[in-house]
C-alpha positions in Angstrom: 0.1 -0.1 -0.1 2.7 2.6 1.0 4.7 1.6 -2.2 1.2 2.6 -4.2 0.9 5.9 -2.5 4.7 7.1 -3.3 4.1 6.2 -7.0 0.9 8.2 -6.8 2.6 11.3 -5.1 5.4 10.9 -7.7 3.3 10.8 -10.6 0.9 14.0 -9.5 4.5 15.6 -9.2 5.3 15.2 -12.6 2.0 16.1 -14.0 2.2 19.5 -11.5 6.0 20.3 -13.4 4.5 19.3 -16.7 1.5 21.9 -16.3 3.8 24.2 -14.7 6.4 24.5 -17.4 3.7 24.9 -20.1 2.4 27.7 -18.3 6.0 29.5 -17.6 5.8 33.1 -19.4 9.4 33.3 -19.8 10.5 34.8 -22.9 11.9 32.5 -25.9 15.9 32.8 -26.0 16.9 32.9 -29.5 19.1 30.6 -31.1 21.1 32.7 -33.9 24.8 32.8 -33.3 26.6 35.9 -34.4 30.2 36.8 -34.1 30.9 39.4 -36.5 28.3 42.1 -38.4 29.2 44.5 -41.6 26.8 47.2 -42.6 27.2 48.9 -46.0 25.3 51.2 -47.7 25.6 51.8 -51.5 24.4 54.9 -53.2 21.6 54.2 -55.6 18.9 56.2 -57.4 15.3 56.6 -56.4 12.7 56.8 -59.1 9.4 57.9 -57.8 6.2 55.8 -59.1 3.3 57.1 -57.5 3.2 56.5 -53.6 6.3 54.2 -54.1 9.8 54.5 -55.5 12.0 52.3 -57.4 15.6 51.8 -56.8 18.3 51.2 -59.6 22.2 50.9 -59.2 24.4 54.0 -60.5 28.1 53.5 -61.7 30.8 54.5 -59.4 28.4 54.4 -56.6 29.3 55.9 -53.2 29.9 52.8 -50.6 30.3 53.4 -47.2 30.8 49.7 -45.3 31.1 49.4 -41.3 32.7 46.3 -39.7 31.6 45.6 -36.6 33.6 43.1 -34.2 34.3 41.7 -30.8 32.1 40.5 -27.5 30.3 44.0 -28.0 30.1 44.9 -31.6 32.3 47.6 -31.8 33.0 49.5 -35.2 36.7 51.3 -36.1 37.9 53.8 -33.9 36.8 56.8 -35.0 34.5 55.6 -37.7 32.1 58.1 -39.5 29.7 57.6 -42.1 28.5 60.6 -44.2 25.7 60.3 -46.2 24.3 63.0 -48.5 20.9 64.8 -48.2 18.6 64.2 -51.4 20.6 61.0 -51.7 19.2 57.6 -51.5 21.1 54.4 -49.9 20.8 50.4 -50.1 21.7 49.3 -46.9 22.9 45.2 -46.5 23.7 43.2 -43.3 26.2 40.7 -43.4 26.6 38.6 -40.2 29.1 35.6 -39.8 28.4 32.5 -37.2 31.5 31.4 -34.7 32.6 28.8 -37.7 32.7 32.4 -39.9 30.0 31.0 -42.1 27.5 33.9 -43.6 24.3 33.8 -41.9 22.1 36.6 -41.9 19.8 34.5 -44.3 18.9 32.9 -41.0 16.9 36.4 -39.7 14.8 36.3 -42.8 13.6 32.6 -43.0 13.0 33.5 -39.8 10.6 36.4 -40.8 8.3 36.2 -38.3 10.4 36.7 -35.4 12.7 39.2 -36.5 12.6 43.3 -36.8 15.4 45.9 -37.1 14.9 49.5 -35.7 16.7 52.1 -36.9 17.4 54.8 -34.2 19.4 57.8 -33.2 18.2 60.0 -36.3 17.1 63.7 -36.0 13.1 63.1 -36.4 12.5 63.9 -40.2 16.0 63.6 -41.3 15.4 59.8 -42.5 12.9 57.4 -44.7 13.8 54.1 -44.9 12.1 50.7 -45.9 12.8 47.4 -45.9 13.7 45.3 -48.9 13.8 41.5 -47.9 11.9 38.9 -49.8 11.5 35.2 -48.8 12.1 32.7 -50.5 8.5 32.4 -51.7 9.0 36.1 -53.1 6.9 37.7 -50.3 7.8 40.3 -48.8 9.6 39.7 -45.3 10.0 42.9 -43.7 13.1 42.2 -41.6 15.8 44.8 -42.0 18.5 43.1 -43.4 18.0 44.5 -46.6 16.4 48.2 -47.4 17.2 51.9 -48.5 17.5 54.7 -46.7 17.1 58.5 -48.0 18.2 61.4 -46.4 16.2 64.3 -46.3 17.8 67.0 -44.5 21.2 68.0 -42.7 22.0 67.2 -39.6 24.6 67.1 -36.4 26.6 64.0 -36.1 24.5 61.7 -34.2 24.5 57.8 -33.0 23.2 55.8 -35.5 22.0 52.4 -33.8 21.0 49.5 -36.0 19.0 46.8 -33.8 17.9 43.4 -34.6 14.9 42.1 -32.6 14.3 38.8 -31.7 10.8 38.7 -31.2 8.1 36.8 -29.1 6.3 34.5 -31.0 3.0 36.7 -32.1 4.9 40.0 -31.9 5.5 40.5 -35.2 1.9 40.8 -36.0 1.9 43.8 -34.0 4.4 46.4 -35.6 3.6 48.6 -38.9 7.0 47.6 -41.2 6.0 51.5 -42.5 5.8 53.5 -39.4 8.0 51.4 -36.7 11.3 51.3 -38.0 12.4 54.2 -36.6 10.1 53.5 -33.4 12.0 54.6 -30.2 10.0 52.4 -27.8 10.6 48.9 -29.2 10.8 47.8 -26.0 7.3 47.2 -26.3 7.7 44.5 -28.7 8.5 41.9 -26.6 11.8 39.6 -27.1 15.7 40.0 -26.9 18.4 42.0 -29.4 20.5 39.5 -31.5 22.5 43.0 -32.6 23.0 46.3 -31.3 25.0 48.3 -33.6 26.3 51.5 -33.4 28.2 54.2 -35.5 28.7 57.6 -35.6 26.6 59.2 -38.5 26.6 62.9 -40.2 24.1 63.7 -43.0 25.9 66.6 -44.8 24.4 69.1 -48.0 26.4 68.2 -51.5 29.8 68.9 -51.2 30.3 69.2 -47.8 34.2 69.2 -47.1 35.5 66.2 -45.4 33.5 64.1 -47.0 
């Protein structure tokens, strides 16, 4: 009889533990592993079509590349990016895992869990849109690839590219047209995969020292 009671107690404890585990509200832990990151900004031509733009490559474009490394993903010392007012730039993120393999595609493959926020620019100085595509050619709206247009000049500021790994269902709450510059990104529950920071200066054409 005692042995039967012990068995019943063990089973009861097991099912209680299982029930608690299923209800555990702990945020999902991201599985992406990144050892280094690179952001590249390439000048393109923007052609307006009704309420949207088409972007075209140009000859001899202006290109700015920033590599981030180390545990804190720091840019090179004195890194400083100049972009010109009135110009548009395609940006591309590349990341490598700890085996040296490019792995930015992982963010797009898991598009329902990822979104990049672009922070730090003075209000009204930049416009941006994302251009990621899934394997079946649908808009992913992740921010691995996109376009920014410089609307007005500004003093130097810390440009911040933050790739957020979102908890299940949270991506549906994000508006990809209005939330790219949303400073209150913490309202979208999750964790940060990347937090890249570099000094930016938005300048008029012909700015000395560019």
